[in-house]
C-alpha positions as CSV (number, residue, x, y, z in Angstrom):
1,M,32.7,-16.4,17.3
2,A,29.9,-14.1,16.0
3,E,28.7,-14.6,12.2
4,S,29.6,-12.0,9.8
5,D,27.1,-9.8,8.2
6,D,27.3,-11.5,4.8
7,A,27.1,-15.2,6.0
8,L,23.5,-13.6,8.0
9,Y,22.6,-12.1,5.0
10,D,23.3,-15.7,3.0
11,R,20.8,-17.2,5.5
12,A,18.2,-14.9,5.6
13,V,18.0,-14.7,1.8
14,A,17.9,-18.7,1.3
15,A,15.1,-18.5,4.0
16,F,13.3,-16.1,1.9
17,R,13.6,-18.4,-1.3
18,S,12.4,-21.0,0.2
19,G,9.4,-19.2,1.6
20,A,10.5,-18.9,5.2
21,D,9.4,-15.5,5.9
22,D,9.7,-15.3,9.5
23,Q,12.8,-16.6,9.6
24,A,14.3,-14.2,6.8
25,A,12.6,-11.4,8.8
26,S,14.3,-12.8,12.2
27,L,17.9,-12.9,10.7
28,A,17.4,-9.6,9.2
29,E,16.3,-7.9,12.1
30,E,19.2,-9.4,13.8
31,L,21.9,-8.3,10.8
32,V,20.5,-5.0,11.2
33,R,21.4,-4.8,15.3
34,D,24.4,-6.1,14.8
35,A,25.5,-4.0,11.7
36,S,24.6,-0.8,13.4
37,A,26.0,-1.6,16.6
38,A,29.3,-1.9,14.6
39,G,28.8,0.8,12.1
40,R,28.9,-1.5,9.4
41,L,27.1,0.3,6.7
42,P,26.8,-2.2,3.9
43,G,25.3,-4.7,6.2
44,K,22.5,-2.3,7.5
45,V,21.6,-1.7,4.3
46,D,21.5,-5.4,4.1
47,G,19.2,-5.8,6.7
48,L,16.8,-3.2,5.6
49,C,16.5,-4.5,2.6
50,M,16.0,-8.0,3.0
51,M,13.2,-6.9,5.9
52,A,11.7,-4.7,2.9
53,R,11.5,-7.7,0.9
54,V,9.6,-9.5,3.4
55,A,7.2,-6.8,4.1
56,L,6.6,-6.7,0.1
57,R,5.8,-10.6,0.3
58,R,3.2,-9.7,3.1
59,G,1.8,-6.9,1.7
60,E,3.2,-4.3,3.5
61,Y,4.1,-2.0,0.7
62,Q,4.4,1.4,2.9
63,R,6.6,-0.4,5.2
64,V,8.8,-1.5,2.2
65,A,8.8,2.3,1.1
66,E,9.9,3.2,4.5
67,L,12.9,0.4,5.2
68,A,14.3,1.0,1.4
69,G,14.3,4.5,1.9
70,E,16.0,4.7,4.9
71,A,18.5,1.7,3.3
72,R,18.7,4.2,0.3
73,D,19.1,7.1,2.3
74,L,22.3,5.5,4.4
75,A,23.6,4.5,0.9
76,R,23.8,8.3,0.0
77,S,25.4,9.2,2.9
78,G,28.3,6.7,2.8
79,N,28.8,7.7,-0.8
80,E,28.2,3.9,-2.1
81,R,26.4,3.9,-5.3
82,R,26.5,0.0,-5.7
83,L,24.9,-0.4,-1.8
84,E,21.9,1.5,-3.8
85,R,21.0,-0.7,-6.3
86,I,18.7,-2.9,-3.8
87,P,16.8,-0.2,-1.9
88,L,16.1,1.4,-5.2
89,H,15.0,-1.9,-6.7
90,M,12.7,-2.3,-3.5
91,Q,11.3,1.2,-3.8
92,A,10.3,0.3,-7.2
93,A,8.6,-2.7,-6.4
94,A,6.7,-1.4,-3.8
95,A,5.3,1.2,-6.3
96,R,4.1,-1.6,-8.7
97,M,2.6,-3.4,-6.5
98,R,0.9,-0.8,-5.2
99,G,-0.4,0.0,-8.7
100,D,1.3,3.2,-9.1
101,L,2.8,2.6,-12.7
102,G,4.3,6.1,-13.2
103,P,6.2,5.9,-10.6
104,A,7.6,2.7,-11.2
105,R,8.3,3.1,-14.3
106,E,10.8,6.1,-13.0
107,L,12.2,4.3,-10.4
108,Y,12.7,1.2,-12.4
109,L,14.3,3.2,-15.4
110,E,16.5,5.3,-12.9
111,S,17.5,1.3,-11.4
112,I,18.4,0.2,-14.8
113,E,21.0,3.1,-15.6
114,L,22.5,2.6,-12.5
115,N,23.3,-1.1,-12.7
116,R,24.4,-0.6,-16.3
117,Q,26.9,2.2,-14.6
118,L,27.9,-0.3,-12.3
119,G,28.0,-3.2,-15.0
120,D,25.9,-5.3,-13.4
121,D,24.1,-7.0,-16.4
122,R,22.0,-9.4,-14.0
123,M,20.3,-6.9,-12.4
124,V,19.9,-5.0,-15.3
125,A,18.3,-8.1,-16.7
126,G,15.9,-8.5,-14.1
127,E,14.7,-5.1,-14.0
128,Y,14.1,-5.0,-17.9
129,R,11.7,-7.7,-17.0
130,N,10.2,-5.5,-14.2
131,L,9.6,-2.9,-16.3
132,A,8.1,-4.9,-19.1
133,Y,4.9,-6.0,-16.6
134,V,4.7,-2.2,-15.8
135,E,4.2,-1.3,-19.4
136,L,2.1,-4.3,-20.0
137,H,0.0,-3.2,-17.4
138,D,-0.4,0.3,-18.9
139,G,-1.4,-1.3,-22.0
140,H,1.6,-0.9,-24.0
141,V,2.2,-4.1,-25.1
142,A,4.8,-3.8,-27.8
143,R,7.0,-1.7,-25.7
144,A,6.6,-4.6,-23.0
145,R,7.6,-7.4,-25.4
146,D,10.6,-5.7,-26.2
147,L,11.6,-5.6,-22.5
148,F,10.7,-8.9,-22.0
149,S,13.0,-9.9,-25.2
150,S,16.4,-7.6,-24.2
151,S,15.8,-9.4,-20.6
152,A,15.9,-12.8,-21.9
153,G,18.5,-12.5,-24.2
154,L,20.6,-10.4,-21.9
155,A,20.1,-12.9,-19.0
156,R,21.1,-15.9,-21.4
157,A,24.1,-13.9,-22.6
158,C,25.7,-13.4,-18.8
159,G,24.7,-16.7,-17.5
160,Y,21.9,-15.8,-15.6
161,D,20.2,-19.1,-15.2
162,A,18.4,-18.7,-11.8
163,L,16.5,-15.9,-13.8
164,E,15.0,-19.0,-16.2
165,P,11.6,-20.0,-14.4
166,Y,10.9,-15.9,-14.3
167,L,11.6,-16.0,-18.0
168,L,9.1,-18.9,-18.5
169,L,6.3,-17.0,-16.5
170,D,7.0,-13.8,-19.2
171,S,7.1,-16.3,-21.9
172,A,3.4,-17.8,-20.6
173,T,2.2,-14.1,-19.8
174,L,3.0,-13.1,-23.8
175,A,1.5,-16.3,-25.1
176,L,-1.8,-15.3,-23.7
177,E,-1.5,-11.9,-24.4
178,A,-1.1,-13.0,-28.1
179,G,-4.4,-15.4,-27.3
180,D,-2.7,-18.5,-27.5
181,A,-3.8,-19.8,-24.3
182,A,-2.8,-23.4,-24.8
183,S,1.1,-22.4,-24.9
184,A,0.3,-20.3,-21.8
185,R,-0.5,-23.0,-19.9
186,Q,2.2,-25.4,-20.9
187,L,4.8,-22.6,-20.2
188,L,3.2,-22.2,-16.9
189,K,3.4,-25.9,-15.8
190,Q,7.3,-25.4,-17.0
191,T,7.5,-22.3,-14.9
192,S,6.1,-24.1,-12.1
193,A,8.5,-26.8,-12.7
194,G,11.5,-24.4,-13.1
195,F,10.7,-22.9,-9.4
196,A,10.8,-26.2,-7.8
197,A,13.9,-27.2,-9.3
198,F,15.6,-24.1,-8.1
199,G,14.3,-24.8,-4.8
200,Q,12.4,-21.3,-5.0
201,V,9.4,-19.2,-4.1
202,P,8.8,-16.8,-6.5
203,D,9.2,-13.4,-5.6
204,P,6.4,-11.1,-4.6
205,D,5.6,-9.0,-7.2
206,D,6.2,-12.1,-9.6
207,A,4.0,-14.3,-7.4
208,A,1.2,-11.3,-8.1
209,E,1.9,-11.8,-11.6
210,L,1.9,-15.7,-11.6
211,E,-1.8,-15.6,-9.9
212,R,-3.3,-13.0,-12.2
213,L,-1.7,-15.0,-15.0
214,R,-3.7,-18.4,-13.6
215,G,-6.8,-16.4,-13.1
216,R,-6.8,-15.1,-16.8
217,L,-6.4,-18.5,-17.8
218,S,-9.0,-20.3,-15.4
219,M,-11.6,-17.7,-17.4
220,S,-10.2,-18.9,-21.3
221,P,-11.5,-21.5,-23.2
222,G,-10.3,-25.0,-23.1
223,A,-9.4,-24.2,-18.9
């Protein structure tokens, strides 16, 4: 019996989270082939988005935009607003990692609004913190702090435990912004332990923030 789209996707996600990118890409491609052949729109969208995630980790930002754009067009063609969530998120992430802060901001705001309308608090919490990094890198520190706070509050209110290592990374980043390198280092240790506890490799955009923070701390007093 053929494996279901959901089962294939879940295996691809697990592989990606553990850092097995080649396996994740292979499973995603299989999902796209199977779902396309059977005319199953959700499976094809999921597969394209997972391919985009792997491309993002590999730094292939134009490829991410192409895959996410195709996935979003498919979702729109089927009038499936819920299926637009991840393609939209991937478009925003690609823009952010390219350094295109204006487009990234607009895409994250669009994603937040869509997920609010769909009642997906977990996605809203995640996109708040993603938008916070856009604001931080654009020099809007107070705005970033508010968004990080909103993200943490909503994530904990809806029981989004898997976001906890990411929230620790956010706290470490804010501590260093405030000039408290010692607290930032301690929080960074907790961040690493948190990812290990969940058996996860950070998402590509967050991995970049993690490396940026480590680099800044290495140049701070007491390193």
